[in-house]
C-alpha positions as CSV (number, residue, x, y, z in Angstrom):
1,M,0.1,0.1,0.1
2,N,1.2,3.4,-0.7
3,T,1.0,5.3,2.6
4,R,2.5,8.5,1.7
5,N,-1.0,10.2,1.1
6,F,-2.7,8.2,3.6
7,R,-4.7,10.3,6.2
8,I,-5.6,9.0,9.7
9,A,-7.5,11.0,12.3
10,I,-7.3,9.5,15.9
11,V,-10.2,10.9,18.0
12,R,-9.0,10.7,21.9
13,L,-10.5,13.9,23.5
14,S,-9.9,13.2,27.2
15,A,-9.0,12.5,30.0
16,L,-5.2,13.4,30.7
17,G,-4.3,9.8,31.8
18,D,-6.2,8.2,28.8
19,I,-4.4,10.5,26.2
20,V,-1.0,9.6,27.9
21,N,-1.9,6.0,27.7
22,T,-3.1,6.2,24.0
23,A,0.2,8.1,22.8
24,V,2.0,4.9,22.5
25,V,-0.1,4.1,19.3
26,L,1.6,6.8,17.5
27,Q,5.2,4.8,17.3
28,I,3.4,1.8,16.2
29,I,1.4,3.6,13.4
30,R,4.6,5.4,12.3
31,K,6.4,1.9,12.1
32,H,3.8,0.8,9.4
33,Y,2.8,4.2,8.1
34,P,5.9,6.2,8.1
35,E,4.6,8.8,5.9
36,A,0.8,9.1,6.5
37,T,-0.7,12.3,7.8
38,I,-1.9,11.6,11.5
39,D,-4.4,14.2,13.0
40,W,-5.3,14.0,16.6
41,Y,-8.5,15.5,17.7
42,V,-8.5,16.5,21.4
43,E,-10.4,18.5,24.1
44,E,-8.8,22.0,24.2
45,A,-7.7,21.8,27.9
46,F,-5.3,18.8,26.9
47,A,-4.2,19.8,23.4
48,P,-0.9,21.2,24.9
49,I,0.5,17.9,25.9
50,L,0.1,16.7,22.2
51,N,1.2,20.1,20.4
52,D,4.5,19.9,18.8
53,H,4.8,16.2,19.1
54,P,7.0,14.9,16.3
55,L,4.6,12.1,15.4
56,I,1.6,14.0,14.9
57,S,0.9,15.9,11.7
58,K,-1.8,18.3,13.5
59,V,-3.4,18.7,16.8
60,I,-7.0,19.6,16.5
61,S,-8.4,21.3,19.6
62,V,-12.3,20.5,20.3
63,P,-13.9,22.9,22.9
64,L,-16.7,20.4,24.0
65,K,-16.5,21.5,27.5
66,R,-16.4,25.1,26.9
67,I,-19.6,24.7,24.8
68,K,-21.0,22.7,27.6
69,K,-20.4,25.5,30.0
70,T,-21.2,28.5,28.2
71,K,-24.1,27.0,26.2
72,S,-23.0,29.0,23.3
73,L,-24.8,28.1,19.9
74,H,-22.3,30.3,18.3
75,L,-19.5,28.5,19.3
76,L,-21.2,25.1,18.8
77,K,-21.7,26.3,15.2
78,E,-18.1,27.3,14.7
79,T,-16.8,24.0,16.1
80,V,-19.1,21.9,13.7
81,R,-18.3,24.1,10.9
82,S,-14.3,23.6,11.6
83,L,-14.7,20.1,11.9
84,K,-16.6,19.6,8.4
85,S,-13.9,21.7,6.7
86,H,-11.0,19.3,7.1
87,P,-10.0,17.3,4.2
88,P,-11.5,13.6,3.9
89,Y,-9.6,11.1,5.9
90,D,-8.9,7.4,4.7
91,Q,-9.2,6.0,8.5
92,I,-11.0,8.0,11.1
93,I,-10.6,6.0,14.6
94,D,-12.7,7.0,17.8
95,A,-10.2,5.4,20.5
96,Q,-12.7,6.7,23.2
97,G,-15.9,5.1,22.8
98,L,-18.1,7.9,24.1
99,L,-21.1,9.6,22.7
100,K,-19.2,12.9,22.5
101,S,-16.2,11.2,20.7
102,A,-18.7,9.5,18.3
103,L,-20.2,12.7,17.7
104,V,-16.8,14.3,16.7
105,T,-16.3,11.6,14.0
106,Y,-19.7,12.2,12.8
107,F,-18.8,15.7,11.4
108,L,-15.4,14.5,9.9
109,Q,-15.3,12.9,6.4
110,G,-13.9,9.4,5.9
111,K,-14.6,5.9,7.3
112,V,-15.0,5.7,10.9
113,H,-13.9,2.8,13.2
114,G,-14.6,2.2,16.8
115,F,-15.7,-0.3,19.5
116,D,-18.6,-2.2,19.0
117,R,-21.6,-1.7,21.2
118,F,-20.5,-4.4,23.7
119,S,-17.1,-2.9,24.1
120,A,-17.7,0.9,23.9
121,R,-18.1,2.7,27.1
122,E,-21.4,4.0,26.0
123,K,-23.4,1.8,23.8
124,L,-25.0,4.4,21.5
125,A,-21.4,5.4,20.2
126,A,-21.1,2.5,18.1
127,R,-24.1,3.5,16.0
128,F,-21.7,6.2,14.6
129,Y,-19.0,4.0,13.1
130,D,-18.8,2.2,9.8
131,T,-16.7,-0.7,11.1
132,V,-16.1,-2.1,14.8
133,S,-13.7,-3.8,17.0
134,S,-14.9,-6.1,19.8
135,I,-12.4,-5.6,22.6
136,P,-13.9,-6.3,26.2
137,Y,-14.1,-3.3,28.2
138,E,-12.5,-5.0,31.2
139,L,-9.3,-5.8,29.2
140,N,-6.1,-3.5,30.0
141,I,-6.8,0.1,28.8
142,I,-3.6,0.2,27.0
143,K,-4.1,-3.0,25.1
144,R,-7.8,-1.6,24.1
145,N,-6.2,1.5,22.9
146,V,-3.7,-0.3,20.8
147,L,-5.9,-2.8,19.5
148,V,-8.8,-0.8,18.3
149,I,-6.3,1.5,16.3
150,T,-4.1,-1.4,14.9
151,E,-7.3,-3.4,13.9
152,A,-8.8,-0.2,12.1
153,L,-5.4,0.2,10.4
154,N,-4.8,-3.5,9.6
155,I,-1.7,-3.5,11.8
156,P,-0.6,-6.9,13.4
157,Y,-0.9,-6.4,17.1
158,N,2.7,-7.0,19.0
159,E,3.1,-6.8,22.8
160,N,6.6,-5.9,22.2
161,D,5.8,-2.5,20.5
162,I,4.3,-1.3,23.9
163,L,7.1,-2.7,26.1
164,N,9.9,-1.7,24.1
165,K,8.6,1.8,23.3
166,E,10.7,5.1,23.3
167,P,9.7,7.8,25.6
168,L,6.2,9.1,24.5
169,F,6.8,12.7,24.6
170,P,9.8,15.1,24.2
171,L,11.9,15.6,27.1
172,R,12.9,19.2,27.8
173,D,15.9,20.2,30.0
174,K,16.1,19.1,33.5
175,P,14.1,21.5,35.9
176,K,16.3,23.6,38.2
177,T,14.0,22.5,41.1
178,L,15.4,19.0,40.9
179,S,18.2,18.0,43.1
180,E,21.4,16.5,41.6
181,T,20.9,13.4,43.5
182,K,18.0,11.2,42.8
183,N,14.5,12.6,42.9
184,I,10.9,11.3,43.6
185,A,7.7,12.6,42.4
186,C,4.6,12.4,44.3
187,V,1.2,12.9,42.7
188,I,-1.3,13.5,45.6
189,G,-4.3,14.5,43.8
190,A,-6.9,12.8,41.4
191,S,-10.2,13.3,39.8
192,W,-12.2,11.7,42.6
193,P,-11.6,12.0,46.4
194,S,-11.8,8.0,46.8
195,K,-8.6,7.7,44.4
196,C,-6.5,10.1,46.7
197,Y,-3.9,8.4,49.1
198,P,-4.6,10.1,52.4
199,K,-2.1,13.2,53.0
200,E,-1.2,11.6,56.3
201,H,0.2,8.5,54.5
202,F,2.0,10.5,52.0
203,A,3.7,12.4,54.9
204,A,4.9,9.3,56.5
205,L,6.1,7.8,53.4
206,C,8.0,11.0,52.4
207,S,9.7,11.1,55.7
208,Q,11.1,7.7,55.3
209,L,12.1,8.0,51.6
210,P,15.9,8.2,50.8
211,Y,15.6,11.2,48.2
212,P,13.7,14.5,48.0
213,C,10.1,14.0,47.3
214,H,8.4,16.6,45.0
215,L,4.8,17.0,45.3
216,I,2.9,17.5,42.1
217,W,-0.5,19.3,42.6
218,G,-3.1,20.4,40.0
219,S,-5.8,22.5,42.3
220,E,-5.5,24.8,45.3
221,A,-6.8,22.3,47.5
222,E,-4.1,19.9,46.6
223,K,-1.7,22.6,46.9
224,L,-2.9,23.2,50.4
225,D,-2.5,19.2,51.2
226,A,1.1,19.4,49.6
227,Q,1.9,22.2,51.9
228,W,0.4,20.6,54.8
229,I,2.7,17.4,54.0
230,C,5.7,19.7,53.8
231,E,5.1,20.6,57.3
232,Q,5.1,17.3,58.6
233,T,8.5,16.3,57.0
234,S,11.7,18.0,55.8
235,N,12.0,15.8,53.0
236,A,9.1,17.1,50.8
237,K,8.6,19.9,48.6
238,V,6.1,21.5,46.7
239,A,6.6,21.4,43.1
240,P,6.0,24.6,41.3
241,K,3.0,25.1,39.0
242,M,3.6,23.6,35.5
243,S,2.1,23.5,32.3
244,L,1.4,20.0,30.8
245,G,4.6,20.0,28.8
246,E,6.6,21.1,31.9
247,L,5.0,18.5,33.9
248,V,5.9,15.7,31.4
249,S,9.6,16.8,31.5
250,F,9.5,17.2,35.3
251,I,8.5,13.5,35.7
252,G,10.5,12.4,33.1
253,H,13.6,13.7,35.0
254,C,12.4,12.0,38.4
255,D,13.6,8.6,39.1
256,L,10.5,7.5,40.7
257,T,7.0,8.6,40.7
258,I,4.4,7.4,43.5
259,G,0.9,8.5,43.1
260,N,-2.8,7.8,42.5
261,D,-4.4,6.5,39.4
262,T,-4.3,10.0,37.6
263,G,-2.8,11.5,34.4
264,P,0.5,12.9,36.0
265,T,1.3,9.3,37.6
266,H,0.7,7.6,34.1
267,M,3.4,10.0,32.6
268,A,6.2,7.9,34.3
269,W,5.4,5.0,32.4
270,A,5.0,7.1,29.2
271,M,8.5,8.2,29.6
272,N,9.9,4.8,30.7
273,K,10.7,6.0,34.2
274,A,9.7,3.8,37.3
275,S,6.4,4.3,38.9
276,I,4.1,3.0,41.7
277,T,0.4,3.7,41.2
278,L,-1.8,3.2,44.1
279,F,-5.5,1.9,43.5
280,G,-8.7,2.0,45.6
281,P,-11.9,2.3,43.7
282,T,-10.0,1.1,40.3
283,N,-7.4,-1.4,39.6
284,E,-4.1,-2.4,37.6
285,R,-6.5,-2.6,34.3
286,M,-5.3,1.3,34.2
287,I,-1.6,0.6,33.9
288,F,0.8,-1.5,31.8
289,P,2.7,-3.4,34.4
290,T,6.5,-3.7,33.7
291,E,9.5,-4.3,36.0
292,I,9.6,-0.7,36.8
293,N,6.0,0.1,36.7
294,I,3.7,-1.5,39.5
295,G,0.5,-1.1,41.0
296,I,-0.4,-1.4,44.6
297,K,-4.2,-2.2,45.1
298,S,-6.0,-1.9,48.1
299,P,-8.2,-4.9,49.6
300,S,-11.5,-4.0,47.8
301,S,-12.7,-5.9,44.7
302,V,-13.6,-3.9,41.9
303,N,-16.1,-4.2,39.1
304,I,-14.7,-2.1,36.0
305,L,-18.0,-2.1,34.7
306,K,-19.6,-0.4,37.8
307,I,-16.9,1.7,39.5
308,N,-17.8,2.5,43.1
309,R,-16.7,6.0,43.7
310,N,-17.3,5.7,47.3
311,D,-14.7,2.9,47.7
312,F,-12.2,4.7,49.9
313,S,-10.1,1.5,50.6
314,I,-7.1,3.1,49.2
315,Q,-6.8,4.6,52.7
316,E,-5.8,0.7,53.7
317,I,-2.7,0.7,51.9
318,D,0.2,0.7,54.4
319,P,2.8,3.3,53.9
320,Q,5.4,0.7,54.6
321,T,4.2,-1.5,51.8
322,V,4.6,1.5,49.5
323,L,8.1,2.3,51.0
324,Q,9.5,-1.2,50.4
325,K,8.5,-1.2,46.6
326,A,10.0,2.3,46.6
327,K,13.4,1.2,47.8
328,E,13.3,-1.6,45.6
329,L,12.9,0.3,42.5
330,L,15.2,3.0,43.5
331,S,18.2,0.5,44.0
């Protein structure tokens, strides 16, 4: 096949961790379609992490959250007009499986591939696709992301493409706030309170870790928690406010990341750096375990098809258990 003029659209709008975990497909696509055009459609808040990516031809921001918040009919019409204006694609892939991502594909020109109604997170989304993949929702999320895209493009699935990946994002210069010795990033926040490891546990953990701990925060409430942790131990520092690009490089220069099941923690895996992800209401399906990327799950059982957001069992993970794994990864 002549792939020089082949045009591919990836629709993965959100959230940060899912975008990070999907980016591995770029290396796989380029391996088989080295000269193809690859455009990525993403919610505008997350576009900065993909902007200037060397394997992406164009990043297209879609302001769905702003449309929902402002209820602006003008903005909606402008967004639809913009989507329709792009040249036709040879293959459009909805790697998200939600009604909102399926609607974005509806306004693009070209054949659309996505998850079937039994695999999509929202069954109605499958009605918008021309072809579908049957990939169990319970499957590891990185494998799901790769499979739906490789099947759409008729690329053979090879797990070594994931295991032997290059860092998924460009690495900037080492931040001056990091020490000359080893550094540990601690991601203390998450999208749900039940996903958050208690600040008291983080304080106990940081006080026993052998290298400086840099507390990553994303909201003012998380920043206050970070400041509280720093008051409990001299081994913790509040990380500066960072853009998404700066955050990727910050974590990419740390020797270990310990954090909740959230985007910044997944960045460590994306950059081939050691990580410990702590799970309460979710489980290891959300990561691709390796020798240096591990998960520690609380005692609760998880039904991935019906997540219990009131499961606060992450509080039961002993800081000593995390400390032991951290020392092993740092050795």
